[in-house]
VOGU-105550 format. One record per residue (C-alpha): residue number from 1; residue in one letter; x, y, z negated. Coordinates in Angstrom, 1 decimal. Each point is the difference from the previous one (the first is absolute). Layout:
VOGU-105550
<NUM; "A"; <X; Y; Z>>
...
END
This chain:
VOGU-105550
<1; "M"; <-0.1; 0.0; 0.1>>
<2; "E"; <1.4; 3.5; 1.0>>
<3; "Q"; <0.4; 2.4; -2.9>>
<4; "R"; <-0.7; 3.7; 0.6>>
<5; "R"; <2.2; 2.5; -1.4>>
<6; "N"; <-0.4; 3.8; -0.5>>
<7; "C"; <-3.6; -0.2; 1.2>>
<8; "I"; <-1.1; 2.6; -2.7>>
<9; "I"; <0.2; 3.5; 1.1>>
<10; "P"; <-0.1; 2.7; -2.7>>
<11; "I"; <-3.3; 2.3; 0.9>>
<12; "G"; <1.5; 2.9; -1.8>>
<13; "N"; <2.2; 0.9; 2.5>>
<14; "M"; <-2.4; -0.3; 2.7>>
<15; "K"; <-2.7; 2.4; -1.0>>
<16; "Q"; <-0.9; 2.9; 2.1>>
<17; "I"; <1.0; 3.6; -1.0>>
<18; "L"; <-2.8; 2.2; 0.3>>
<19; "K"; <0.9; 3.6; 0.5>>
<20; "I"; <-2.7; 2.1; -1.7>>
<21; "E"; <-0.1; 3.4; -1.5>>
<22; "T"; <-2.5; 0.8; -2.7>>
<23; "F"; <-0.7; 3.7; -1.2>>
<24; "Y"; <-2.9; 1.3; -2.0>>
<25; "V"; <-2.4; 2.6; 1.6>>
<26; "K"; <-2.9; 1.2; -2.2>>
<27; "P"; <-3.4; -0.8; 1.8>>
<28; "P"; <-2.3; 3.3; 0.6>>
<29; "V"; <-2.3; 0.7; -3.1>>
<30; "N"; <-2.8; 0.1; 2.7>>
<31; "T"; <0.9; -3.5; 1.5>>
<32; "N"; <-3.6; -1.1; 0.2>>
<33; "E"; <-1.2; 3.3; 1.4>>
<34; "I"; <2.4; -0.4; 2.8>>
<35; "L"; <-0.8; -3.7; 0.6>>
<36; "D"; <-3.8; 0.7; 0.0>>
<37; "S"; <0.9; 2.7; 2.9>>
<38; "L"; <1.6; -2.2; 2.2>>
<39; "D"; <-1.3; -2.1; 2.9>>
<40; "W"; <0.2; -3.7; -0.4>>
<41; "Y"; <0.3; -2.7; 2.7>>
<42; "R"; <0.3; -3.7; 0.4>>
<43; "R"; <2.4; -0.9; 2.7>>
<44; "D"; <-0.2; -4.0; 1.0>>
<45; "D"; <3.1; 0.6; 2.3>>
<46; "R"; <2.2; 1.2; -2.7>>
<47; "P"; <2.0; -2.3; -2.5>>
<48; "V"; <-1.5; 1.8; -2.8>>
<49; "Q"; <-3.4; -1.1; -0.6>>
<50; "A"; <-1.4; 2.8; -2.5>>
<51; "D"; <-1.5; 3.3; 0.2>>
<52; "L"; <2.4; 2.3; 1.9>>
<53; "T"; <0.1; 3.7; 0.6>>
<54; "D"; <1.3; 1.8; 3.2>>
<55; "W"; <3.8; -0.1; 0.5>>
<56; "N"; <0.6; 3.4; -1.1>>
<57; "V"; <-1.4; 1.0; -3.2>>
<58; "S"; <3.3; 2.1; -1.3>>
<59; "Q"; <-2.0; 3.0; -0.6>>
<60; "Y"; <-1.7; -1.7; -2.9>>
<61; "F"; <3.0; -1.0; -1.7>>
<62; "P"; <2.7; 3.0; 0.3>>
<63; "D"; <1.7; -0.9; -3.2>>
<64; "L"; <1.1; -3.5; 1.4>>
<65; "C"; <0.9; 1.4; 3.2>>
<66; "N"; <2.3; 2.6; -1.5>>
<67; "Q"; <1.5; -2.6; -2.2>>
<68; "V"; <0.6; -2.5; 2.8>>
<69; "N"; <1.5; 2.9; 2.1>>
<70; "V"; <2.3; 0.7; -2.9>>
<71; "L"; <1.2; -3.7; -0.6>>
<72; "Y"; <0.3; -0.6; 3.8>>
<73; "P"; <1.0; 3.4; 1.5>>
<74; "N"; <1.2; -1.6; 3.2>>
<75; "H"; <-3.3; -1.6; 0.7>>
<76; "K"; <-3.4; 1.2; 0.9>>
<77; "I"; <-3.3; -1.6; -1.1>>
<78; "Q"; <-1.6; -1.4; 3.3>>
<79; "D"; <-3.0; -1.5; -1.4>>
<80; "L"; <-1.9; 0.1; -3.4>>
<81; "W"; <-3.2; -1.6; -0.6>>
<82; "V"; <-1.9; -1.5; -3.3>>
<83; "A"; <-1.1; -3.7; -0.4>>
<84; "S"; <-2.6; -0.9; -2.4>>
<85; "Y"; <-0.1; -3.7; -0.8>>
<86; "G"; <-3.3; -1.3; -1.2>>
<87; "R"; <-0.5; -3.6; -1.4>>
<88; "G"; <1.2; -2.4; 2.7>>
<89; "D"; <1.8; 2.5; 2.1>>
<90; "Y"; <3.8; -0.6; 1.0>>
<91; "A"; <2.6; 0.9; 2.3>>
<92; "E"; <1.3; -2.8; 2.4>>
<93; "T"; <3.8; -0.4; 0.6>>
<94; "H"; <1.4; 2.9; 1.9>>
<95; "D"; <2.7; 2.8; 0.2>>
<96; "H"; <0.2; 3.6; 1.3>>
<97; "S"; <2.9; -0.6; 2.5>>
<98; "D"; <-0.2; 3.1; 2.1>>
<99; "F"; <1.0; 1.9; -3.2>>
<100; "D"; <3.0; 0.4; -2.3>>
<101; "W"; <-1.6; -0.3; -3.4>>
<102; "S"; <-3.4; -0.9; -1.4>>
<103; "F"; <-1.8; 1.0; -3.2>>
<104; "V"; <-2.9; -0.6; -2.5>>
<105; "W"; <-1.0; 2.2; -2.7>>
<106; "Y"; <-2.7; -1.3; -2.3>>
<107; "L"; <-3.0; 2.0; -0.8>>
<108; "D"; <-1.9; -2.7; -1.9>>
<109; "A"; <1.3; -3.3; -1.2>>
<110; "C"; <0.3; -2.1; -3.1>>
<111; "I"; <2.4; -2.7; -1.3>>
<112; "S"; <-2.4; -2.8; 1.5>>
<113; "C"; <0.2; 1.6; 3.5>>
<114; "N"; <1.9; -2.1; 2.5>>
<115; "P"; <3.5; 1.2; 1.0>>
<116; "I"; <1.2; 0.8; 3.4>>
<117; "S"; <1.9; -3.5; 1.0>>
<118; "F"; <3.2; 0.2; 2.3>>
<119; "P"; <0.5; -3.9; 1.2>>
<120; "N"; <3.6; -1.0; 0.7>>
<121; "L"; <-0.5; -0.9; 3.8>>
<122; "E"; <3.5; -1.6; 0.1>>
<123; "K"; <-0.5; -2.2; -2.8>>
<124; "P"; <-3.7; -0.3; -0.5>>
<125; "W"; <0.4; -2.7; -2.9>>
<126; "L"; <1.0; 2.9; -2.2>>
<127; "P"; <-2.5; 1.9; -2.0>>
<128; "D"; <-1.2; 3.4; 1.4>>
<129; "E"; <1.6; 3.2; -1.6>>
<130; "R"; <-2.9; 1.8; -1.5>>
<131; "V"; <-0.6; 3.6; -0.8>>
<132; "Y"; <-2.9; 0.6; -2.7>>
<133; "P"; <-2.3; 2.9; 0.3>>
<134; "K"; <-0.1; 2.8; -2.8>>
<135; "V"; <-1.8; 3.1; 0.7>>
<136; "G"; <2.3; 2.9; 0.8>>
<137; "N"; <2.6; -2.4; 1.3>>
<138; "L"; <1.6; 0.8; 3.3>>
<139; "H"; <1.7; -2.9; 1.8>>
<140; "V"; <2.2; 0.5; 3.0>>
<141; "F"; <1.3; -2.9; 2.1>>
<142; "D"; <1.5; -0.9; 3.4>>
<143; "A"; <-2.8; 0.3; 2.5>>
<144; "N"; <1.2; -3.1; 1.9>>
<145; "R"; <-0.8; -2.2; -3.2>>
<146; "K"; <-2.8; -2.3; 0.2>>
<147; "H"; <-2.4; 0.3; -2.7>>
<148; "Y"; <-3.6; -1.0; -1.0>>
<149; "V"; <-2.5; 0.4; -2.9>>
<150; "C"; <-2.2; -2.7; -1.3>>
<151; "P"; <-3.7; 0.4; -0.4>>
<152; "H"; <-1.0; 2.4; -2.4>>
<153; "T"; <-1.7; -1.7; -3.1>>
<154; "C"; <-0.7; 2.8; -2.5>>
<155; "H"; <-3.7; 0.5; -0.8>>
<156; "N"; <0.1; 3.3; -1.5>>
<157; "H"; <1.9; 2.4; 2.5>>
<158; "N"; <1.5; -0.1; 3.6>>
<159; "R"; <3.7; 0.0; 0.6>>
<160; "V"; <0.7; 3.4; 1.5>>
<161; "V"; <3.0; 0.8; 1.8>>
<162; "V"; <1.5; 2.8; 2.2>>
<163; "S"; <2.2; -1.5; 2.5>>
<164; "G"; <2.4; 1.7; 2.5>>
<165; "N"; <2.9; -0.2; 2.5>>
<166; "L"; <3.1; 1.9; 0.4>>
<167; "K"; <2.1; 0.4; 2.9>>
<168; "R"; <3.5; 1.7; 0.5>>
<169; "K"; <-0.3; 3.7; 1.1>>
<170; "P"; <1.8; 0.5; 3.2>>
<171; "A"; <3.6; 1.4; -0.3>>
<172; "E"; <0.2; 3.9; 0.4>>
<173; "P"; <1.5; 0.8; 3.3>>
<174; "I"; <3.4; 1.6; -0.3>>
<175; "I"; <0.0; 3.2; 1.9>>
<176; "N"; <3.4; 1.6; 0.8>>
<177; "N"; <-0.1; 3.7; -0.4>>
<178; "P"; <2.5; 1.5; 2.7>>
<179; "F"; <0.2; 3.1; -2.3>>
<180; "I"; <1.5; -1.8; -3.0>>
END
C-alpha cells in the first residue's frame, strides 16, 4: 500500500487578503425623511434584488460625498444609489469592474443583518471574507472584487445602504507656458 506524505496543506497560508478601508460617516439626522422622498424601483435585470433608487442621489447625501472626496481626492463618485433590503431581498454575486473602488455606507442595519460576503474565487473551498454592517460605517473596497449579500432575514427593519462607485479622475493636462 502506497503511503502519502505531505498531503496536509496549512490553510492559514492560503487565506485571501481582502483590502477594505472602513470609516465612520454620521448618517443625516433626517435619514427617514430623505428615504421617504426618494423614488424606489425594483429592477429584475440587476444583481441587487431589493428596492433601489436612481443612480445619482448624491444631492441627498452631501456629507457622505464630501467625506469620500476628502478620503479619495484623486477619484470621483460616478454612481451613488440607495438599496433597501426588505425581508427576503438579496444581492447576487457581482462586481463593479468598470470602476476603481466601490463602497457601501449603512443607514439602517443591526447585528443580525447579513454581511457583504466576498468569495475566494481562486480557492472556493475557503470561507468567504465577510464585512458586517453597522450604521454609519463606510466600507470601501476594490470594485473588481466579486461580492454578494444573502437574503435579508430581519423582521423589524430593512437593511438600508448607500452604495457608490469611484473612478480615478483624468490626469490634468500639462500646459507648457512659453512665457515662463
